[in-house]
MIFI-975425 format. One record per residue (C-alpha): residue in one letter; x, y, z. Coordinates in steps of 0.25 Angstrom, whole numbers, plus 5000, padded with zeros to 4 digits. Layout:
<sites>
aXYZ...
</sites>
This chain:
<sites>
m509250784996v509550654988m509750674973p508750584966p509450494955d509250514941f507950464935a507850314935t507350304920t507350404908d505750384909v505750444923a506650554918a505850584906k504550594915f505250694923a505650774911t504150784906y503750864919p503651014919d504751084927k504051104940p503350974941r504650904937q505450974948m504350934958l504450794953l505950784954g505850844968i504850724972r505850624965g506950674973w506250664986v505850524983f507350484980e507750564993l506750495002a507150354996h508650394998t508450425013d507750295016d508550175014a507250085015i506750155002g507950144994v508150154979l506950204971d506450154958e506050274949s505150254937l503850304930k502550244935w501350274927g502250374920e502550454933p503950454941a503850354952w504850304963r504750184971a505750124981k506349994976s506349944990g504849944991s504750035003g503750124996i502750144985t502950214971i502950364971r502550434958a502550574955d502150654943w501650784936k500550774927e500150874916k498650854920s499050914933p500051014930d500051084943q500550964952v501450854954m500950724960v501650614969f500950474968f500850364978d500150224977c498750254980k498650124988t499450184999d499150275010l500150375006i499250485000d498350475012r499550485022t500050605014r498650665014s498550655029l499950685033l500450775022s499250845017a499750985021d500850975011l500350865001a499050854993c498650724989e497750664978g496950544980n497750434986r498950434977a499550574975i500150694981i499950814973l501050924973p500751054966i501851104957s501551254962k502151214976p503451154981l503451014984p503150984999e504450915002a504250865016a502750815014l503150755000k504350685005t503550625016a502450565007l503550514997g504250455009w503050385013a502950324999l504350274998t504150205011y502750165011h502850005010r504050005020d503150095030r501950005028k502749885031a503349955044q501949995049a501449845047r502449795057
</sites>
């Protein structure tokens, strides 16, 4: 596994410090997979890490994909969520191809119960789709 870099900003580090232990560990795992996927595909390249709408977010500087956000919220303490742009087909694709392993909400979020281990293979697949969304759409159009 590729070790993710230090947090890009003190704001991102501070946000992770606000999470309870279990959700923080899950979100750190998701963060690590995002960086690992970017490291293994040169077309994705370097990631920009920031807070978007107060949530940790990652986007390839190359423009190969969409922004991925992930968060835990006090109003839903039993889950962590991964958010994709609702204007894409990524949640529909996730629902149709990965529904045995990943639950989705609407057209924007994957729901991950904190009572269960992260479904690594399925979640990495969905994260990979997000990191290469624009690149894959351009390739399909040719």
